[in-house]
Structures are given as C-alpha cells and as structure tokens.
N, C-alpha and C positions, 0 to 999 in steps of 0.2 A: 426526516430523520429519525423521531423521537419513535416512529412506528418500526424502523428497520432496527433501532437498538433495542426496542421491546422484543422484537422478534430475535434478535441476535441472543438477548439473554436467556430467553425461551428455548432456544436449540440448545445454548450451552448446558442449560440445565437435564435436557433430553438425553445430552449425551452423558453428562456424570451421572445420571441414572441408570442408564444402560450398561456403563462402564462398571458401577458398583453392582449391577446383577450379575455380569458377566463374572466377576470376581467372585463372586459369593457360590456360582455355578461352579467354576472350576476347583474352588476348595471342596465343593461337595463331591465333585468328582475324583478327587485325589485325596481320599479322608488318611489314607495312610503315611501321607507326608508328615514329616516334624515341621512343628511351628515355625521354628528359625528358617524354614525355606520359604515361606511366603513373606519375609522380611525383603522389601523392595530396597536395590541400592541407591542410597540417597543422593539426589542430584548435588553436584558440587557447586558449590555458591561462594561467589567471590575469592575465587583462587582456593579453595579448601579442596583435599583431595576428598575423594566420593569414599562415603562408608564401605566399607567391603561387607559381602556376603558371609553369614557366618558357616555356611558350606563354601566348600572349593569351587571355583568357577574357572572358565576359561579365560584369557585375557583379554580384555576388552578392547575391540579394533577401534583404531582410532584416524583422525586425518587433522591436517593442518590448515588454518586460514590465518595468512600471512598478509596483511595490509603493508605495500609500501610506499602509499601516498594517500593524500584524499581525507585522512583525519588530523581533526583541529586544524584545518585549514580548508578554502575553498578553491580546489583545483588539483592538479596532478594526480588524476586518480588511479591507484593500480591496487588489484588484489592479486595475490599468488594462493594457489591450492595446491597443499600438498597430501599424498597418498603414498604410502612406502616409496618405492623408489620413481614416483612420477609426478610430475607437477604440470601445473595449466596456470594461464596467467588470462585476469578479466579487464579488459582495459590498459592503456600505456599513456596517460595523459601527461602535460606539459601545466606550466603555469606562466605569466608573464611578470617580470620582475617590479618590484614597488620602487619607490626612492632610495630606499638603503641599499640600492644594486646597481649603482651607476656603471652605465659602460656595457651592463649584460644583458641578452635578448631574449635569453629564454632560461626556464628553471623546469630540470626536470628530475624522475627519482632517483636516487643511487642505485644503480643494478649490479651492486658488487654480489650479491646473494645469488641471484641469476648467473651471473655471470660464470659464479663457483661451481652452478650446478647444472650448466646448459644441456649436457647430456639427458638429465629428465625431464626437461621440457618437452611436451608433446603438443602443444596447441596453445595459441593465444586468440581470445574470444572478445569482441570490442561490442558494446551495447549500441552505442551510437556515434556519430561522427563529429561531434563537438570537439573543438582543440584540448579543452582538459580530460578527453579520453582518447586521443589519438594521436595528440602533438608529440609525442616523445617515442612514435614507433619506430620510426628510421634509425634512433639512436640507440635503440634495445638490440634492434638487429646486426648494427654492426659489432654488437657484443657477442652475441648468441649464433650469428652464422643465419644463411637464409633457407635451412632446409627444413624450418619448424612452420608448419601452415597458420595462418591466419583467419579466422570466420568473423563473417558480419554481414549486416545487408547489402543490397546493392549499391545502393547511394554511400553507404559507410564504406566499401571497399573500394570506388571510385577515388573517394577523398583519400584514403590511405594510401593508394597506389602514386597519387598527386605529391604525398610527403616523402615519396624517395627522390623529387626533382631536385631538392635542396643542393645547394652546392657543398663540396666536400665529402659529399656520402656516396656510397656505394650507388649504382643507379640499379643493381641487379634485385629482382623483387622475389620475394617470399612466397610461397605457392597460397593464394587466395580463394576462399572458399565462400561463394555466396548462400546466404540463407534467408528463410521468410519464417514467418510465424509458424509455430511447434516443429519445426525443423529441429532434429534428434540428432545429434554428433558424437560418435563412439569414438573416444583417443586412447591409446595406449591399451592395457589390458584392464582399467578399474575406471575410468570416467566417462560418464555420460552425460551430456552438457545439451538442453532445450533451451531453446527462444522461445520468449513467450513476448507477442505482441502487447507494447503499453504506448501512450501518447506521451508527446514531448514537445519542445521547441524545434524541433525537426523530425523530418520524416525517418522511416526505417528504425525507431527507436525500440529496444527490447530489454525485459527482463532475463535472465538466467536460472534455471534449476539445474543444478550440478549433483549429481547421485554418485556415490562410491560406496563400497560394501561397510564403510565405516559411519556412513549417516549420508543426509539430504541436505544441503544448503542452495537457499534461494537468494538470489541477488536483485535487488529491483532495477538497477541502473538508476538513472535519472528518469521520472515519470511524474504525469500528472493525471488526474482522471478529467479526459475531456470529452464529455459525452455529446458533443456536436465538432468533432474534429473536421479541419479545412477541407482534407482531402476524405475523408470518410472514412478511414481505415481507424478504429477505435480499439479501446481495450478490449483484450480478450479475456472477459471476466469469467466466461466458464471454465477454462483453463487454469485461470488460476484458481479457481476454487477446487477443481479437481485435484491440482496439485496440494492444496492445504489439505485436503480428506487423506492423500494418500499419506501424509505426515512429513513435516519439515522441522529438522532439528536445529536449524540455526537460519534466522532470516536478516540479512543487511540490508538496510534499507534508507532512502537518499533522507537527508535532514536539512536540506538547504532552505525550505520554507517552513520548519518546525516550530516557531516563533509567530507564526501567523495564523490568525483566527478564520475559522470558517472554509470556504473552497476556494479554489482560483479559478477565476473568471475563463471563460471560454477563449480559444484565439479569435474566435469568429465574432467575437465582441469590440476587438481591434480594427477587423474590418469595418464595422458600422461606427467608429470614431473616426477613421481614416475619410470615409465619405462625408463626414460632416465637415472635416476639415476643408476637404477639397471643393466642398459647396463654397464655404465662406472665402476662400483665398482667391484674390483678385490678379495676382502677379505668380511669377515662380513657386514652385514649392521644392523646398530641397530636405531631403527625408534621411537621415542617417539611422542606420539599421545596423544589427549583427549578420555579418555576411553569411554566416551557416541558418539564419531564421529562414529559411526557404517559404515555408507557411504563408509568413507575412509579405515576402517580397513576391509571392505569387499574388495574394490579395491586393497590394500596391499596383502591381502590373497591370492586374483586371480593372481596377476604379480608374486609373489612369488611361487605360484605352477606351472605357466607356464615358471618359471625359474630354477625349479628344486632345490628352497631352501625348506628347512623345518623351520618353526615357533615356536619359543619360547616365552612366555609372561612371564612377571613380573610387579608386581603392585596390589593391591589387587583390586582396583576398577576395572583395565581391566581383572582380574580371575573372577569376578562378571559379566563381561558383555559377557564374553565366556560362562558361563554359562545359562544366563539368555535369550539374544538375539536370540541363535538357537532352543530355545527351542520356541518361539513364532513364528519362520518361518522367522525371520528378518537378520539372518546371516550365510551366508552357508559355513561351513568349510568342505572341503574334508579327505574321510576317511585317517588317516595315514598323513596329513598335519602338524599336532601338535607334539612336543615334549617337553621334560621337561627342566630346565636350566640345569639339572645335565647332560644332555645327548649331549649338545651344543659341549663341547672341545672333543667329539669323532668323530664329523662331521669335513670334509674339510671347511674352514673357507669360500669357494664361494657356499657351499650349507647353509648356515645359515642366518637366519633374527631373529632378536631378538625385539619385539614389547614392549615398556614399557612406563610407567607413568613418568610425571616430567617437562611437558612442561612449568610450569611457575615456574620453579627454587626452587620447596617446597623443605624445605632441607632434610627431610625423603623419598620422591619418588624415585624411581629405579633410574631414570637418575643422580640425586644429588648424590646417592651414588656411582654412575658408576665415574662420572666426579672426586669426590673425592678419587678413588680408595680404597672404603670402600667396594666395593660389594662382596659379598661372592662367586660369580659365574663367575662374569664379569670383565674381566680387560682389560681396552682399548689397543691397540698396532697398531703399525704402521700398516698402510693398511687396517684398519677398517673405514667404512663410517658410520658417525654419522648424523642421518636426523631427525631436531627438526619442526615437521609438525604443526606448533602453532605460533601465536604470542602472546606475554605477555600480559596479562591484566592488564590497568592501575594501578601501584603499584607494579607489580611484574618484572618491566624490570631491575633492579638492580639485581636480584637473577637469572632470566634467561640469563642474560649477564656474570656473573661469573661462570655459568655452561659452557657457550660456552669458553669462555677462558679458564678453566681448561682442558676441551675435547682439546683443541688446544697445550696444552703443550705434549701430547701424541703422536704427529705426525699424528693423524687421520683426515681424510678429514670431516670437519662440514660443513654441510647443513643447511641452516637456510632461512626465508623469503626473508629475504634482499639480498641475492643472489641467490634466485632458486625460482620457483613458485610451491613448494610443501606446499602450505598452501593459500586456500580463505577462505574468513569471509563466516560464516553461515545467515550474517545480509544484508537487503539490502542499496544500497547506495541511493544519492540523486534522481536518474532517476526512480528507483524502487518505492521511497517513493512516488514520484509523481504519478507512474500508481495506485498506492493504493490509493491515494486520488481521481484520478479521478475516479476512479470505485466506490469508496464508495459515492463520492460527498456529505460529512456529512456538516449537517447546522453547526455545531460546531466541533472544533477540540482542544486535548487535548495530546501534546508528551508526550511520557512515555519512562521507559526502557533505563536511562541515566543520565549524568552528567549534569549540568544544561547548561554547553556550549554546549552540544549535544542537548537539549530540546531546546533552541533558536534556532540553524541551523535549527531542525525541522520546527520551526514556520516560519522562513523565507522561507522554500521550498514551506509550505503551501501557503503562501502568493503569491508564485508565479504561483500555480495552482488556484489562484481565490480567495481562502478564505479570507476573510477579517480579520484584524489584531484585531478587535474587536469581533470577534468569536473565537479567540482563548485563551486559557487559560493555562498560566504556574503557575503549582500549585507546593506543597510540600506535604510529607507524613504526614497524619493526616489531612489533609482539608477535609471537607466536600462539595463536588461539587454537588449542585443542579442542576437537570435537568428536565426542563419539554421540549414539543415540541415548545418553543418559545424565552425560554433563557436558559442559564448555569452560573450560579455564583457562587462563594466561600460563604458559607453560616454556618459557624462554623467549630469547629476543635473537632479532638477526639484525644485520647492519642496514641501515634505513637513515634517510635523509635528502639532502638534494643536489645535484650536478648542476653547475653553472654553465651554460652554453655562452660564450663569447664569439663571434664571428666562427673563424674556423675552428675555435679551442674549445673542446668540449671535457671540462673536469680540469682543463690547467689552470684555472686560478681559484684560490682559496682566499681564507679570512684576512691574509695580510694584506694581499691584493685590494682586495676591497677596503681594508680600513685605508690604505693608503688614496683610494680614488675619493673615497668619503671626504679625508684630511684635502686631499687637493680641491674637491669642490667649495668645501667650507671656508678654508684658508689660505688657499693658493699656494705657491711654490716659489722659493729663493734658492737662485743658483750662485754659487761660491766658486769662482776660477781661479787657479794656479797655473804659474808655467814654472818648470823646475829643468834646469841646467842638467843633460844626461850624466855628464862626467863626475860634476862635483856633488849633484844631489840637492843643490842650493836653489831656494826660492829666487827668480830672476824678475818675476813680475806676478802680480796680484796683491792682494787681491780685487776681485773685479765682480760687484755684484748687479745682478738683473732679478727682475722679480716679472711673475706673472699671475693675477687674480689675488696678489696680496696688497700692495700700494703702489699707488700711480706715480710710477718713479719721479716727475718733474715737482708733484706736488709732495715728495718725502724725501729731498734731495738730504736735508738735513739729519733725517734718521738713518738714511744709505750712509754719509758718511761715519755718523756715530759709528755704526756697524764696522765700518771697515778700518776705523782706527783700532778699535777694540781687538779687531783680527790681528792687526799688526803687531799689537801688545803681547796678544798671547800666542801667535805663531812667528817667530823673530826669523828673521830671512837668513839669520848666522846659524840656524840648525842644517843640517843635512837630511835627506829625505831620500834615500835609496828606493827603489820599487818594492823591497819587501815590507818596509814603512808606510808606504802609501796608507793602505787601511787604518793605522794609528793616525796618522795627519788627516785624514777625512772623518775619523770618528771626534777627533778634536775640535775641528771647525764645526760639525754638526750641533755640539754640545755648547759650545761658546755661542754661538750664533741662535740656536733655539732659545737658550734662556735670556738673550739680551732682547729678542723681539717680542718674547713673552710679556718680560717684565715692561717692556715700553707699549706694546699694544693689547695685552691679554689676549693674543692670537698665538696660533700653533701653525704656522705656513711650514710645508716640508722643505727640508734643507737637503739641496742636491749640491755637493762639493764635486767640483771637476777638475782634474790635473793633465796637463799637458806638458809631455816631455820634448824638449828640443835639443 
C-alpha cells in the first residue's frame, strides 16, 4: 500500500508541475491580455458565492444534485439530478421500519418533488438490486406513470420486475432496459449515463458516470474492492481511472464502512469459513442469510452439494431469489439439490442444510419463528448448527441478539460474526474508499449512503487523499446541490422526508396515527361506553368501562369502580346530550378519565368514549 501511496504522491507532483508549466506557456502566448484576465474564478466554499471574474463572462452553466434519501440514514437511497428542464433518478430505495413505527410495513422517500416535475423525468437508473436501492420503485411509478424507462443490470431488472407484483399496485411495467459494464445511455437532450462495473455483495453492481454540459458527476453506488470475486467479474479499474483522467466535478461515494480501518475481506473468505463449519457439524445445518446475497448463497450451495447435503429453503424473499436468479444465469443449482421443508424430517440430520431468512431478527422471518419454537416444520435440537451469516443493521441489534439467545436455549451450536468469519461486508472500508478517491480524483466530494457520523468519517478520509475540506460538502436529504465545472454549493431545498407504507395505504398515516399506535403499544386503551335516549338526549346507561393492554380487569376491579364513580359525578345523567353536543361529551369523558388514570397509575392509556343512541 505504501508503494501505491508514494506513487500516487509522485504522480500528483508531476501533474502539478505540468499544470504550472502549461499555465506559464499560456501566459506567454497571450502577453497582451490584462493581468486581471488571469485571475481564476474562486471555487465556492461552504455555501459562499464564487468570486466573480474582473471581466464580463458568460453565465456559468449549472446542474443540480438532489438527494431524496440515503443521507444521515442507512437505507431508502435515492438521488435526483437536474439540468435545465430534464431530470434523471439514480436508485429508488426503501427501508424497513424500526420499533418507533408500529404497524408500518415499509418506509420510502417522499416523491412530492418528482410528482410535481414528472414531465421532466427522462430515466431511472438503478445501481444494483438491493432493497435499499429498488424497494420503492413500484410506488414511484404509481406517481410518475409508466412511460419513463428504467435502466439496470440483467439481475437488477429481473428483481425490479418482481417488485410490481405487490398487491394493490398496478401490474403495468415501465420500459426496462438492460445494461452491462461500460454501457452508455443517452437520455433526453443533455444526459449521458455510463455504467461502470464494481463489486458488492450482489452481482450486477455498478457505479454510474453522469455527464451534462454543466459538468461530470460520478456516483459509486454501493461498492467494495474485491480482488477475488466469487463470479470472477471484478472492478473495472481501467475505466474508473479513465473517467478520473477525463475530470470529475463531483464524486458521490458510499460511506457505509467509512469508520472501518483497512480493507474489507473478499467474499471468498466466507466460503472458506463455511467449509470449516460444514466439516465440524455433526447434525443439521441451519443458515440465515440475506436473500439478495447471491454470491454467498452460491457458495453455500456448492459446499452443501460437495458434502452430500440436500438444501431446503424458507422465507418468501429467499424463495423469490431461487426463482429469479437461476432464470438469468446468476445462480447455479444442481439438479436434485433442493428438497421441500416437509421432506427434511425424512433425511438424516447430517444430510440436511436449511437456508432461511431473518438475519436482522425480523419478528415474522423464518429464523425468528425457529428461535421461538413457532416454526411449523423446523424444531431446533441439540446437535444442530445454526449459522447467522450477517451483522445487524443499526437499530436491529436487540432483535438479532434476542434470536441468538433463544437459539442457545436449545443447546444448539450458534455461529455468528463475533465468533467466526462467516460474514464479510459488501461495502468498502477506509483503504478502498481512498483507492476510489484516487482513481476518480474529483474536484469536489460529497459522501452519501450513511449516517452523519459515517459521512463525517468519509470526509476525513477524503482529506487524507488530498481533497480540500472546502471542496467537501456534507448535506441532507432535500438539499439542492448546485454543480458547475468550478464550484459546488447548496442552493435551495425541495420537499423530502419519508412516506409510510401500511398495508395498501401509502402515505395515508401521519405522525398523529403513529403517536396513537405508540401510546396503544405502551399504555393500552380504556373504552368508556354510554347509551343515550334518542328523543330526550339523556344518558340511560353507563359508564361501562373496558380495558385492553392497560390493566387486567379482574385484578383492577376497585380501580375501575373508582373511575366509574368519578365519571358518574362529573357526567351527570340529568344533563341532555343531543347529537351536536356529543363531541363535548366525549372530550369531557377523555379529560376526566385520563387525569384519573394518570394520577392513580402514572400511565397514559388511550381513552376511547363510545356513544350508542337508542
């Protein structure tokens, strides 16, 4: 590495010397020019306006880079680029909700800006087929229409197509264009997009080079530098270097592992670790993997076949991968290697491998059901080896740890990253990020794909390679980043945020609903029922109190009676409550009951008054 770094420094010095010589020659060639004409436009730093030239010049051509997701978060990656009246989109990702969003199925970007400018969109470009890059595609196309083409690798397009099978969404597919490495796509009048092969934890992963008359933006997508890729399809170093030599005005680069020193190990190292675990295992082997990690799945299949073990799979996303990937030549499954879950019990324990989902501790995933002894076909027993081939995504640590502890109760051998090399990241660490920066040699740098601490760490790494701090932009979702050949700056903001997908509902629940759900999950509900006579408006029955998730009625009879007596005092039967006054009645019941229960229990159950008219 030192050799490379020394070489890089030497090349930099040569380039600087040549640049100075060229400037002196140009000056000698134009002796009649005024001194003021030699003053270069100062690059805009930290949102300052660039210094104007002392002579009149043509207004600088500009484009905009607008992140709608992926900044200060890990997931829902999405970047919009605009030049004049044309727009392209890079990735349309989603993220799974955490415990703060009860009942929510999926979180996707806010598409308001794109919906308002849909006539300007010329193409959607996908770097790879992971959920945090393609998960929101069908929801986007519901907003912008199906006439806009989407571009990506063969496997990526197959997964994108499957996304439109979701219930409640239009089955009409957009125009789908397959690409390979070095494919150049001209869309609209101004945009030229080139796909450049990189390695990641899924095949068909690409960076994208985006050129307009205003400048050249390079987006790495998710990447690592795997010099021994499982499929033999490595990083296109030559093209990366060529693009760097052509000149890149702004680099957007993956920041996921920006806090990790050194290099990320090759995916092949995981295969060697799996071989060791297969040799040690005396009984069944249960392996939890990311469904999209096709390289790892291929290695597991190959090792299982070599050890004369049959393979059973469980998990909807995993089943989908086994349907899609072989059809596009990205997964090789020998004939007779697969068996159904129902057949597992008919085989000897040392002849079975079970592949399942649930590496992140998802409550309904296969591994979670196995760990809780709730699975229909799989019951963990002594002698089983359970391998969790992943690390928890930030926010999922507790759930993943709970699964490990539950599995250990069955006296199974549980293998996970902390005690074995059965997982490596698909993202480049610091030295790989440095290599990308040295290949691309950007004028300006904007770290993406990561939490704020990751973006900040990537900024420091870029500075170590020689990028000035003043040429680095730490920004947020929704910021409009103005890009020219001479400067970058934040210039404005668009609507950005998150949209919640709940069943068939898309964006129809807001903070108030989430707050109610959180309250229900924490403190439960108290239902207070009254019956009112239609003609007189008088209360003829009630209050009848019932609770769910608050207190156990039989153990709290005295508490409920006190509450009932108080309500009878505060809400007298003598009063008349006509329909137009029911709102007032309900508010009085809520206020009275809420104060009482909080004073008695220090808890805030949801109070739900119900009025029946007879």
